C-alpha positions in Angstrom: 126.8 86.9 107.4 127.0 83.3 109.1 123.9 82.0 110.8 123.9 83.5 113.8 124.0 86.3 113.0 121.5 85.5 110.3 119.1 84.1 113.7 119.9 86.8 116.5 118.9 89.4 113.6 115.4 87.8 112.5 115.3 87.0 116.5 115.7 90.8 117.1 112.8 92.1 114.3 110.3 89.2 115.6 110.6 90.9 119.1 109.7 94.4 117.5 107.1 92.8 115.4 105.9 90.8 118.5 106.0 94.3 121.1 104.1 96.2 118.6 101.8 94.1 118.6 101.5 93.8 121.9 100.4 97.6 122.2 98.6 97.2 119.7 96.3 95.2 121.1 96.4 96.7 124.8 95.2 99.5 123.4 92.4 97.5 121.7 92.2 96.4 125.2 92.3 99.8 126.8 89.5 100.7 124.5 87.0 98.1 124.2 87.3 98.3 128.3 86.0 102.3 127.9 83.1 101.4 126.0 81.9 98.8 128.6 82.1 101.4 131.8 80.3 104.0 129.9 77.8 101.0 129.6 77.7 99.6 132.5 77.3 103.8 133.5 73.8 104.5 131.1 72.8 100.8 132.3 73.3 102.3 135.8 72.3 105.4 135.1 69.0 104.3 133.7 68.2 102.1 136.1 68.0 105.0 139.0 66.7 106.6 137.6 64.1 104.2 137.0 64.1 103.5 140.5 62.8 107.0 141.7 59.8 107.2 139.6 56.7 106.4 140.4 55.1 102.9 139.3 52.0 104.6 137.5 55.1 106.0 135.2 57.0 103.4 135.1 54.6 101.0 133.7 53.9 104.3 131.1 57.2 103.9 130.4 57.4 100.7 128.9 55.2 100.4 126.9 
């Protein structure tokens, strides 16, 4: 094969590898986002529950 064909084939292979890596990174970022959102909801729920408790119960829960 000539140099041009080799270059095009190598570049095409590189593009496929980058596309696959990009999808993997996107999937990992989405999973991280889901974990962060779940933690935010958990913390918000805990905060709201604590705000509804009388002061005496909050102080006892902290001990």
